[in-house]
Structure formats: C-alpha cells, structure tokens
C-alpha positions, 0 to 999 in steps of 0.5 A: 416725471415718471409718475406724470408720464404714467398718469398721462398714459393712463388717462389716454387709455381710459379715454380711448377705452370708453364706448362710443355710446357713453359720449351721446345722450342716453334717450332712456333717461329722458322719459318715454313716449306716451298716448296723448290721452294720458297728457295732463297738459298741452303745449303748442309749439309755435315758430317763436317757441325756443323752450318749454318748462315742464315738471318731472313726472308730467305727461305733456301733449305737444302740438306742432302745426297739425301734428302732435306727440305726447311725452312722459317726463319721468326722467333720470334724476340727473336730467334737468333739460334736453332738446325735444328733437331727441324724442319727437317723431322724426322730422316733426321739429325742424329746430332745437327746442329745449325742455327745462325740467323741474324736479318731480314733486313726488321725489322732493325731500320734505322738511 
C-alpha cells in the first residue's frame, strides 16, 4: 500500500512539474516557411479540401483564394501529420486542414 501511494504521489508531482509548453505542439518540428519560388509543387486549397498529402522534405506552395503561402515540410521524424492552421499566416485558413506527411525519401532505409 505504501509503495502504491508513493507511486501515485510521484506521478502527480511529475505531471505538475512539466512545463506548459510541453503540452502544446512544437512548431519547430513542423518545418519552416519558405519562399514560393522554392516550391516544387502547388496545392490549391478549396472549400472542399479537408487534407493534403505531402512528402517529407517537399516545399509546397498553398493557394487559398487569392492568397498563398509556401511551407518546407522538413519535419521532425516523429511528425506524420499536423493542422496547416498552425503554420499558415494568421487568418488565412478559416478551418482545419490536415497535412499528412509521408517519410522523406532521403532518409528511408535502403534494403
């Protein structure tokens, strides 16, 4: 019983000692803004768009109405998807659009 109580106290202390930032998405793992001239592909986001498929390492130019932004999907190895609203210029995306990222082919193992 004492050990169980100690484990519960230790777990509670660890949870409260974690910084608040560790609870949120780390933007630095999601890639970087890029100039549209560096893009290798363009994706038009329409009102029907719910997700996009990209490859790790790709630079994509996103067109939303009459505006656009480019994103370099050089992401952390643990990132397989994220909401583009996190990285789009403020106010550009009015709803969530999920980017699904396949692994960067430069870092895939060779058989």
